[in-house]
C-alpha positions, 0 to 999 in steps of 0.5 A: 790190154795190158791192163788187163794182163797185168789184173789177170796176173794180180788176181792169179798171184792172189790166189795162189799165196791164198791156196799156199796158206790155206794149205799151211794151216790144215800141216799145223793143225797136224802137227800139234794133233800129232803133238796133243796124242803123243802126249795123251798117250805118255801120259795114259801109259804112266798113268796105266804103269803107275796103277799095274804098280800099286795094283801089285802092291797090294796082293 
């Protein structure tokens, strides 16, 4: 009986650790996605401002 309890504890602990690791990967991907979106937005705003300034110089 003692051996069964130890096996049950080991299996449960492994599943809990596995679940936590899966969630951390998701959070990491979300963080990278937010950083990339922020960079793309910033570059787009800079290009738009530059192009608007150049158009203003023409006319």
